[in-house]
N, C-alpha and C positions, 0 to 999 in steps of 0.2 A: 492455535489458529487451523484450521485445515488449509489445505492447497486451494480449493475453491474461493475460500474466503481471501487468502493472498492473492488470488488472481485479480480478484476484484479490486483490492488494495492497490495493487498494480496498476490498475485500469485508472484509478483515481488520480493516483499519482501522476500518469500519463497525462491525464487532462489536467491537471495543476500546472505540469509542465509547459503543455502548448499554450495554456493561457498567459502564464509567467513570460515565455518567448513573446507573445505577441504584444502584452502590455508594459515591458519591461519588469525588472524584479528588484524592488528594494529590499526583500527581506531575503534573497538570496533562495528564494524557493526552487528555481531552475538547480542550480547546484546540489541543495539539499536533498529535493525529491529525486534527483538522479541517482543518486548516491543509496539512496534507500532501496530502488529498482535494482540496481548494479548488486547491492546486498542479497536482494532474493533470488537472482539470477544466479549468484556464485553459491548462496548456500543452499537453497532450495531446490533449483534447477541444475545445479551443480554445471553452470555455464562456464565454460572455458574459451576466451577469445583464441580464434583459429583453430578451433578442433572439431572438425565437422561430427556430429552424432551428439555432441554436448549440449545441455541446455532442456532437457526433457522434464517436463513437471510431473512429480509423483500423481498418483491418482488423487482425485478431487477429495474424497473423503480422508486421505491419509493428515494426520496432523504434524504440522510443521511447525518448525522454531526456527526464527530468524534472530541473529545477535545485532542488536542495534543499540545506538546511545539514547538515553532518556529523551535527547533534544529530539533526534530522528523521528522515536515512537510519538511523540506530542505533536510532531507535524503530520505524520502517519493519520493520527486519530482526528486531526483538524481536517484533513484533506478528505477522510473517509465520511464525518459528519457533512462537510460542504456538499461532496457528490452526491452525497444519500439525499440531502434536500434538493437538489438540481434534478435528479431523476424522478423523484416525486413529484416534481411540479410537473413534469412532460409526461406523467403516468406510467413511468418505469417503476411500479411497486417492487417487483421483485427484486431489482438491483439496488433499490434503496433500502430493503429490509435486509440485503447481505450487506451492505455497507453500514447501516446502523449498527449490525451484530458485530462487525468489525470494531468499530468506533467504540461499542459499549465494551469489548473483550481488551482493548488496547487500552482504554481510561481504567479498567479495572485493576489490569497489571499494573498500570503505572500509579494508582493509588496503593495497591499492596506495598509495591517496594518503597514508597515513601512511608509508611506507616512504622 
């Protein structure tokens, strides 16, 4: 996926975290989604806690790869799909389109690895 797509996924995960924190978290979404975001920061943005200047995202069109578990990727796809629907409902079609493309990409990857 591109950096741009990952940043949109990061935003969807952040929204999921916020909702989970407000409503309680029976499926541990708060913990899992936070871990996915940290993996992106560490692996893609090269964020290092306490190191000034670390954490810069690559250019939007750069292809990036994050190593996540199947369960994390499944949650990422679920969050992308959910927040795409929310974005579409409030008229943010561009955001919805990016998140739908992320969901499709992740689902395709999960399907390919289970075949």
